[in-house]
C-alpha positions in Angstrom: 198.3 206.8 188.0 198.9 205.6 191.6 201.5 203.6 190.7 203.3 206.7 188.5 202.6 209.0 191.8 204.5 206.5 194.1 207.5 206.4 191.7 207.7 210.0 191.6 207.5 210.4 195.2 210.4 208.2 195.8 212.6 210.1 193.5 211.6 213.6 194.9 214.2 215.3 196.9 213.0 216.3 200.5 212.8 219.8 199.9 210.4 219.3 196.7 208.2 217.1 198.9 208.1 219.7 201.4 207.4 222.5 199.1 204.5 220.4 197.5 203.2 219.7 201.2 203.2 223.6 202.1 201.4 224.7 198.7 198.8 222.0 199.4 198.3 223.5 203.0 198.2 226.7 201.5 195.6 226.0 199.1 193.6 224.1 201.8 193.6 227.1 204.1 192.8 229.6 201.3 189.9 227.4 200.2 188.8 227.6 203.8 188.8 231.2 204.3 187.1 231.7 201.0 184.3 229.4 201.8 184.1 231.3 205.4 184.0 234.6 203.4 181.2 233.2 201.3 179.4 232.2 204.1 179.7 235.6 206.3 178.4 237.3 202.9 175.3 235.1 202.9 174.7 235.4 206.5 175.6 238.9 207.3 175.7 240.4 203.7 178.6 242.6 202.2 179.3 244.3 205.6 179.8 241.3 207.5 182.1 239.7 204.6 184.1 242.9 204.7 184.5 242.8 208.5 185.4 239.3 208.3 188.1 239.9 205.5 189.5 242.9 207.5 189.9 240.8 210.7 191.8 238.1 208.9 194.0 240.7 207.0 194.8 242.2 210.2 195.7 238.8 211.7 197.8 238.0 209.1 199.6 241.5 209.2 200.2 241.2 212.8 202.0 238.0 212.5 204.1 238.6 209.6 204.9 242.2 210.7 206.2 240.6 214.1 208.2 238.3 212.2 209.7 240.8 210.0 210.3 243.2 213.3 212.2 240.7 215.3 214.4 239.9 212.5 215.4 243.2 211.2 215.7 244.3 215.2 218.9 242.3 215.1 220.5 244.9 212.9 222.0 247.4 215.0 221.1 250.1 212.2 217.4 249.3 212.1 217.3 249.0 216.0 218.7 252.7 216.4 216.3 254.2 213.9 213.4 251.9 215.5 213.9 253.3 218.7 213.3 256.9 217.2 210.5 256.0 214.7 208.4 253.5 216.9 207.1 256.0 219.2 206.1 258.6 216.7 204.4 255.8 214.7 202.6 254.5 217.7 201.4 258.2 218.5 200.1 258.7 214.9 198.4 255.4 214.6 196.8 256.3 218.0 195.7 259.6 216.4 194.3 257.7 213.4 192.4 255.2 215.5 190.8 257.9 217.5 189.8 259.8 214.4 188.1 256.7 213.0 186.4 256.1 216.2 185.1 259.5 216.3 183.9 259.8 212.9 182.2 256.4 213.0 180.6 257.6 216.3 179.3 260.8 214.7 177.3 258.8 212.0 180.1 258.7 209.1 179.0 255.5 207.7 182.4 255.6 205.5 184.4 255.5 208.3 182.9 252.4 209.8 184.6 250.4 206.7 188.0 251.8 207.6 190.1 249.4 209.6 191.9 250.2 212.9 195.7 249.9 213.3 196.3 247.3 216.0 198.8 249.0 217.8 198.3 247.1 221.3 198.2 243.8 219.3 201.2 244.7 217.7 202.9 245.6 220.8 202.0 242.2 222.8 202.9 240.2 219.5 206.3 241.6 219.7 206.8 241.1 223.3 205.9 237.3 222.9 208.0 237.0 219.8 211.1 238.4 221.8 210.3 236.3 224.6 210.3 233.0 222.2 213.6 234.2 220.8 215.0 234.5 223.9 213.9 231.1 225.0 215.2 229.8 221.9 218.8 231.3 222.5 218.7 230.0 225.9 218.0 226.5 224.8 221.0 226.8 222.1 223.3 227.8 224.8 222.3 225.2 227.5 222.7 222.7 224.3 226.0 223.8 223.4 227.4 224.1 227.0 226.2 220.5 227.7 227.8 219.3 224.5 231.2 220.5 225.7 231.0 219.0 229.0 
């Protein structure tokens, strides 16, 4: 089996090897999160497991939403619509978060299970992503200008 795997590995294109490595990484990370979720359920019960799952989902959404936002923001039509929609969405998200906090504070247990919208984290993540993008663009400009010298 090892010999066959080495032969296959020698003939696989780099893209296929990269795809296999990414798949293995995703399976490994998924298994880690699954074990952590089971551990949370054992330790803190269903509510702890739900809170862990919600926190992980929020983290994933912030990262992917930020990447999507930065890519879409290059489109001028999206950019002009976003300038109009963003303050409204932030306002409604704040109202939703306040409602959830108020109702939870009044003892309505069901509201404690609802996730809050991470408005501040989205804003911070977008600032960081924009800064990285500017740094990346300036690196490319300095590389191209030094090449032409």
